[in-house]
C-alpha positions in Angstrom: 113.3 90.9 116.2 111.9 90.4 119.7 108.2 89.9 119.6 107.9 90.6 115.8 106.9 87.9 113.4 107.4 89.3 109.9 106.0 87.8 106.7 105.2 89.1 103.3 103.2 88.3 100.2 103.7 89.7 96.7 100.6 91.3 95.2 99.4 93.0 92.0 100.6 93.6 88.5 104.0 95.1 89.5 104.9 92.6 92.3 104.4 94.8 95.3 105.6 93.6 98.7 102.7 93.5 101.2 104.1 93.0 104.7 102.5 91.5 107.8 103.8 92.3 111.2 102.5 90.1 113.9 103.0 90.5 117.6 103.8 87.0 118.8 102.7 87.8 122.3 99.2 89.2 121.4 98.5 87.9 117.9 97.8 91.5 116.8 98.8 92.2 113.2 99.7 95.2 111.1 99.5 95.2 107.3 101.8 97.5 105.3 100.8 98.4 101.7 97.9 96.0 100.8 98.4 96.8 97.1 96.0 94.3 95.5 94.6 90.8 95.8 92.5 91.2 99.0 91.7 87.5 99.0 95.4 86.6 99.0 96.0 89.0 101.9 93.1 87.6 103.9 94.4 84.1 103.3 97.8 85.2 104.6 96.2 86.7 107.7 94.4 83.4 108.3 97.6 81.4 107.9 99.4 83.6 110.4 96.4 83.4 112.8 96.7 87.2 113.2 94.2 89.7 114.4 94.5 92.8 112.2 94.5 96.1 114.0 95.8 98.7 111.4 96.9 99.3 107.8 99.9 101.4 107.1 100.5 103.0 103.7 104.0 104.0 102.6 102.6 106.1 99.8 99.5 106.4 97.6 100.4 104.8 94.2 97.9 102.3 92.9 100.1 99.3 93.4 100.3 100.0 97.2 96.7 100.9 98.0 94.2 98.9 95.8 93.2 96.4 98.5 93.3 98.8 101.4 89.6 99.6 101.4 88.5 95.9 101.2 90.8 95.0 104.1 89.7 98.0 106.2 86.1 97.1 105.7 86.6 93.3 106.2 88.4 93.8 109.6 87.0 97.3 110.6 90.5 98.7 111.1 92.0 102.2 110.4 94.3 103.1 107.5 97.3 105.3 108.4 99.3 107.4 105.9 101.5 110.5 105.9 99.6 113.8 106.1 101.4 115.0 103.0 100.1 112.1 100.9 96.5 113.0 101.3 96.5 114.7 97.8 98.0 111.7 96.2 95.4 109.4 97.6 92.7 111.7 96.5 93.9 112.4 92.9 93.7 109.5 90.3 96.3 111.3 88.1 98.8 111.4 90.9 98.1 107.9 92.4 98.3 106.6 88.7 95.0 104.8 88.8 93.8 107.1 86.0 96.3 105.4 83.7 96.0 101.8 84.8 92.3 101.1 85.5 89.2 102.9 86.7 90.1 106.0 88.6 90.4 105.3 92.3 90.6 107.5 95.4 91.2 106.6 99.0 90.8 108.4 102.3 93.1 107.4 105.2 91.5 107.3 108.6 94.6 108.7 110.4 97.2 111.1 108.9 100.5 111.2 110.6 103.0 114.0 110.8 106.8 113.7 110.4 108.5 111.6 113.2 105.1 111.0 114.9 105.2 107.6 116.7 102.0 105.6 117.3 101.5 102.4 119.4 100.0 99.8 117.2 99.8 96.0 117.8 102.1 96.5 120.8 104.8 98.1 118.7 106.0 101.7 118.7 105.8 102.7 115.0 107.5 105.9 113.9 106.6 107.6 110.6 109.5 109.2 108.9 108.7 111.6 105.9 110.8 110.6 102.9 109.5 112.6 99.9 110.9 112.1 96.4 109.0 109.1 94.9 105.8 111.0 95.8 105.3 114.2 97.8 104.2 112.3 100.9 106.2 109.1 100.6 107.2 107.8 104.1 108.9 105.0 105.9 107.8 103.2 109.1 110.5 102.6 111.6 110.2 100.1 114.5 113.2 101.0 116.5 112.8 98.3 119.2 112.6 95.6 116.4 115.4 97.2 114.3 113.3 97.3 111.1 112.4 99.9 108.6 109.7 99.6 105.9 110.9 101.9 103.2 108.1 101.8 100.6 109.5 102.9 97.2 112.0 105.3 98.7 115.0 103.0 99.2 115.6 99.7 97.4 118.5 97.4 97.7 121.2 99.4 96.0 118.9 102.0 94.6 116.1 104.5 95.1 112.5 104.7 93.8 111.5 106.2 90.5 111.1 110.0 90.4 109.5 110.5 87.0 106.0 110.2 88.2 103.8 113.2 89.1 105.2 115.0 92.2 108.4 113.0 92.1 111.8 114.7 92.7 115.2 113.2 92.4 116.7 115.9 94.6 114.2 115.1 97.3 114.6 111.3 97.2 118.4 111.6 97.5 117.9 113.9 100.5 115.5 111.4 102.0 118.0 108.6 101.5 120.7 110.6 103.3 118.2 111.4 106.1 117.6 107.7 106.7 121.3 106.7 106.4 122.3 109.4 108.8 119.6 108.7 111.4 119.4 104.9 111.6 121.8 102.2 112.9 123.7 100.2 110.3 122.2 96.9 111.3 118.6 98.2 110.7 116.8 95.8 108.3 115.2 97.6 105.4 112.1 96.1 103.8 111.2 97.9 100.5 108.0 98.0 98.5 109.5 95.8 95.8 112.3 93.2 95.5 114.7 92.1 98.2 115.4 93.4 101.7 118.7 95.2 102.6 120.3 97.0 105.6 121.1 100.6 106.3 124.8 99.6 106.5 124.7 97.9 103.1 123.1 101.0 101.5 125.7 103.3 103.1 128.4 101.3 101.3 126.9 100.3 98.1 124.0 102.6 97.2 125.1 104.7 94.2 122.8 107.6 95.2 124.8 108.2 98.5 
């Protein structure tokens, strides 16, 4: 993984993986999907002795976004999301907060377009649109580090649910194929829930292929 130090903590009521990507050369830190428990996330940042520089959201469901604002305000850092997920973030019925708690909306600071790459914390981070779980679900690919953060698009041996508002089984299967066709087999895949996997493993064993 070169200069990447990768850790995670599990947050919220549905056990969401919140990832921390630290550049071991600079100490700069990216946070992916701060879904809840802002204090727990801050504790992890302290433990890692990281300097947060950005938040990346794979999609806008409640269990991936609820601590984003607190972390943004605490560290004065921008939130990145897929342009096509703006509606999800802004609509409590689509981001599901309307059904789980008080309605919640969130504005990202930077909206990315498909395959756009940004330099963050000394890493080149490419956003890949992977609709299906939500209309603007996306993955973040760090080619130089050989890692993909797949949100709720790809799980170990499965794909994300498509029975939520704006979900589509056809779209998520297409997104899965897009990733498997584009990325090297040894790419490590870190999903929004449960265990990590690899592109090669999913090519062989994912029943949706």
